[in-house]
C-alpha positions in Angstrom: 0.0 0.1 0.1 0.9 3.7 -0.6 2.9 5.3 2.6 2.4 9.0 3.5 5.8 10.5 2.3 6.8 7.3 0.0 6.7 6.7 -3.6 3.1 5.5 -4.6 2.8 1.4 -5.4 1.8 0.7 -8.6 -0.6 -2.3 -8.8 -0.3 -3.5 -12.2 2.7 -5.2 -14.0 4.6 -3.6 -16.6 4.5 -5.2 -20.0 7.1 -5.2 -22.7 4.3 -4.6 -25.5 1.6 -1.8 -25.5 -1.4 -2.7 -25.0 -4.1 -1.7 -27.0 -6.4 1.5 -26.0 -9.5 0.6 -24.1 -11.4 2.1 -26.8 -10.9 -1.1 -28.7 -13.2 -3.3 -26.6 -14.7 -6.3 -27.7 -18.4 -5.3 -27.8 -18.4 -1.8 -29.2 -19.9 -2.2 -32.5 -22.6 -4.8 -30.8 -23.5 -2.1 -28.5 -24.3 0.6 -31.3 -26.1 -2.0 -33.4 -28.3 -2.6 -30.3 -28.9 0.9 -29.6 -30.0 1.6 -33.6 -33.3 0.1 -32.9 -35.8 0.6 -30.2 -37.0 -2.1 -27.8 -40.3 -2.4 -29.6 -38.4 -3.1 -32.9 -35.8 -5.9 -31.0 -39.2 -7.6 -29.9 -40.7 -7.5 -33.2 -37.6 -8.9 -34.8 -37.8 -11.8 -32.1 -41.7 -12.0 -32.8 -40.9 -12.8 -36.6 -38.2 -15.3 -36.0 -40.4 -17.4 -33.6 -43.5 -17.1 -35.8 -41.4 -18.5 -38.6 -40.0 -21.4 -36.4 -43.4 -22.0 -35.1 -44.7 -22.6 -39.0 -41.9 -24.6 -39.2 -41.5 -26.7 -36.3 -44.9 -26.4 -34.6 -45.2 -26.3 -30.7 -41.7 -27.4 -30.3 -40.5 -24.2 -31.6 -41.0 -22.5 -28.0 -38.2 -25.0 -26.7 -35.2 -22.9 -28.0 -36.1 -20.0 -26.3 -37.4 -21.6 -23.2 -34.2 -23.5 -22.6 -32.2 -20.4 -23.4 -33.8 -18.3 -21.0 -33.8 -20.8 -18.1 -30.1 -21.4 -19.2 -29.6 -17.6 -18.4 -31.5 -17.5 -15.3 -29.7 -20.4 -13.6 -26.5 -19.0 -14.7 -26.8 -15.6 -13.3 -28.4 -17.3 -10.0 -25.0 -19.2 -9.7 -22.9 -16.6 -10.1 -24.8 -14.4 -7.4 -24.7 -17.2 -4.6 -21.0 -18.1 -5.7 -21.5 -21.4 -7.1 -19.9 -20.6 -10.1 -17.1 -17.8 -11.3 -18.7 -14.4 -11.5 -17.4 -13.1 -14.8 -18.5 -9.7 -13.9 -15.7 -9.2 -11.4 -13.0 -9.9 -13.5 -10.2 -7.4 -13.5 -11.6 -5.7 -10.8 -9.4 -4.2 -8.1 -10.7 -4.8 -4.9 -9.5 -1.5 -3.1 -9.3 2.1 -3.4 -6.9 3.3 -6.4 -5.9 6.4 -8.1 -4.2 7.0 -11.6 -1.2 9.1 -11.5 1.5 9.4 -13.8 5.3 7.6 -13.6 8.2 9.1 -14.7 10.4 8.3 -17.5 12.1 5.1 -15.5 8.7 3.9 -14.4 8.9 5.2 -11.0 6.1 7.0 -9.3 6.9 10.2 -7.3 4.8 10.8 -3.9 3.3 14.0 -5.3 -0.4 13.6 -6.4 -1.4 15.1 -10.0 2.1 16.1 -10.7 2.0 16.4 -14.2 -0.1 18.3 -16.7 -2.9 16.4 -19.0 -5.2 17.2 -21.8 -8.6 15.8 -21.9 -10.0 15.7 -25.3 -14.1 14.7 -25.7 -15.0 14.2 -29.2 -18.2 12.6 -30.5 -20.8 12.2 -33.3 -24.4 11.4 -33.2 -27.1 10.7 -36.2 -30.1 12.5 -36.4 -31.9 9.9 -39.2 -34.5 7.4 -39.0 -32.0 4.7 -40.6 -29.5 5.5 -37.8 -26.2 3.6 -38.5 -27.2 3.1 -41.9 -27.9 6.8 -42.7 -25.8 8.1 -45.8 -22.4 9.3 -45.2 -22.5 7.7 -41.3 -20.8 4.5 -42.2 -17.7 6.8 -43.3 -17.7 8.8 -40.2 -17.8 5.6 -38.0 -14.9 4.3 -40.2 -12.8 7.6 -39.7 -13.2 7.9 -36.0 -11.8 4.1 -35.7 -9.0 4.6 -37.9 -7.9 7.8 -36.3 -7.9 5.8 -33.0 -5.6 3.4 -34.4 -3.5 6.0 -35.4 -3.1 7.8 -32.2 -2.6 4.4 -30.7 0.2 3.6 -33.2 1.8 6.9 -32.9 1.0 7.3 -29.1 4.7 8.4 -28.5 5.0 10.8 -31.3 1.7 12.7 -29.9 1.9 11.8 -26.3 -1.5 10.0 -26.6 -2.0 8.1 -23.2 -5.4 6.0 -24.2 -9.0 6.5 -25.0 -12.3 5.3 -23.8 -15.7 4.8 -25.3 -19.2 5.7 -24.2 -22.7 5.6 -25.6 -25.3 8.3 -23.9 -28.2 6.4 -22.5 -30.3 9.6 -21.3 -31.2 11.8 -24.4 -33.4 9.5 -26.4 -34.6 6.0 -27.0 -32.6 5.1 -29.7 -29.4 6.4 -31.8 -27.9 8.1 -29.0 -24.4 10.1 -29.3 -21.2 8.2 -29.1 -18.6 10.0 -27.2 -14.8 9.2 -27.2 -12.7 10.4 -24.0 -9.1 10.7 -25.0 -5.9 11.6 -23.0 -3.0 13.5 -24.0 0.1 14.5 -22.2 0.3 18.3 -23.9 -2.0 20.5 -26.0 1.0 20.5 -28.4 0.6 16.9 -28.9 -3.1 16.9 -29.5 -2.5 19.6 -32.3 0.5 18.0 -33.6 -2.3 15.1 -34.3 -4.8 17.4 -35.3 -2.6 18.8 -38.1 -1.1 15.5 -39.2 -2.2 13.1 -42.1 -4.1 11.1 -39.7 -6.5 13.8 -39.0 -6.7 15.9 -41.8 -7.9 13.1 -44.1 -11.0 13.1 -42.3 -11.0 16.9 -41.9 -11.1 17.4 -45.7 -14.2 14.5 -46.0 -16.0 16.4 -43.6 -15.6 19.9 -44.9 -16.7 18.4 -48.3 -19.6 16.6 -47.2 -21.3 18.2 -43.9 -23.6 20.4 -46.1 -25.1 17.3 -47.8 -25.3 15.5 -44.6 -26.8 17.8 -41.9 -28.1 14.6 -40.1 -24.7 14.1 -39.0 -23.3 15.9 -35.7 -19.7 16.0 -34.6 -18.3 17.9 -31.8 -15.1 18.1 -29.7 -14.1 19.7 -26.2 -10.7 20.1 -25.0 -9.5 20.9 -21.5 -5.7 21.6 -20.8 -5.2 20.4 -16.8 -2.2 22.0 -15.2 -0.6 19.6 -12.5 -2.2 19.6 -9.1 -5.7 20.7 -10.8 -6.8 17.4 -11.3 -7.4 14.1 -9.1 -8.9 10.5 -9.8 -10.6 7.9 -7.4 -11.7 4.1 -8.3 -13.3 2.1 -5.5 -13.6 -1.5 -6.3 -13.2 -0.8 -9.9 -11.9 -2.3 -13.1 -9.3 0.0 -15.3 -11.1 2.8 -16.9 -11.2 6.4 -17.7 -7.6 7.7 -16.9 -6.8 4.3 -15.2 -6.8 2.6 -18.4 -4.1 4.9 -19.8 -0.7 3.4 -20.9 2.6 5.1 -20.2 6.0 4.3 -22.1 8.9 4.0 -19.7 12.5 2.8 -19.9 13.6 -0.6 -17.6 17.2 0.4 -16.9 17.7 -3.1 -15.4 16.8 -4.9 -18.7 17.9 -2.1 -20.8 14.3 -2.0 -22.7 11.2 -0.2 -23.0 8.2 -1.2 -20.8 4.6 -0.1 -20.7 2.8 1.0 -17.4 -0.5 1.4 -16.2 -0.7 4.2 -14.0 -3.1 2.6 -11.4 -1.8 2.9 -7.9 -2.9 2.1 -4.1 -4.9 5.0 -2.8 -6.0 3.4 0.3 -2.9 5.4 2.5 -1.6 8.7 2.6 -2.4 12.0 0.3 -4.1 9.6 -2.2 -7.2 9.0 0.6 -9.0 12.5 0.4 -9.9 14.6 -2.9 -7.4 17.8 -1.4 -4.7 15.2 -0.9 -4.9 13.8 -4.5 -4.7 17.5 -5.9 -1.5 18.0 -3.6 -3.4 20.7 -1.6 -4.2 18.7 1.6 -2.7 15.7 4.0 -4.8 13.0 3.1 -6.7 13.5 6.7 -9.0 16.2 5.8 -12.0 13.6 6.1 -11.2 12.4 9.4 -14.4 13.8 10.8 -16.6 12.2 8.5 -18.1 8.8 9.1 -17.8 7.4 5.7 -14.5 8.8 4.3 -14.4 9.1 0.4 
């Protein structure tokens, strides 16, 4: 655990290969397809398939659906009571953690939020009854995906640390906006990427086509945060947000590069409190509260 006055303790072993950004999760496309249709539309799809099976097989056609529902219910119950492994707890770190920046040698300091950071939000939404199949939207999706790959492949060149992807679930029933949250070391690195060939191709396409595709929204927001003006806390959480970022460092003992997570133990010391995590307190500011956070 992290001890007051001592360097923070990393909780994730370094890797000799750069892991892919969290943006490239396995289920991104599935979530978008599911969001493309309303619940009633999905139910109608199922009803049509079930009706077709019933016409061919008769009453036995209901057995696959009943069997699958029974399997899902029993599996969920077995996980809940501990009979089988709970896959939803995979990769969960069961303690208080925080995301900090290691130095070039892969060592953590004892001072929180000791680096500047750029948080870049970029997203899109389709405002068309055809959703993902609307004119031009497939091209936009492809360009977003390619730019994410380019950031990942040239991370050191642009100071790119990682990216996560999110789907807004509170604005409307379907075809919600997609948001990417990217982290860069400096605004200069972000601007270098913005003016590189990896971005200008998409930029040119948009400037040429946006007037004929008014149903497509795009946006971005940029936040340049000085050191000492940001903090992170995760409790019983997987590595997400800044906690999913990757930092390149040099392993002097092995004489080779390594790739590190910034996730450190936050159960003791300065990282226990919000003020402490911004280097504005001693980590004891919440002692008078019954539940400390």
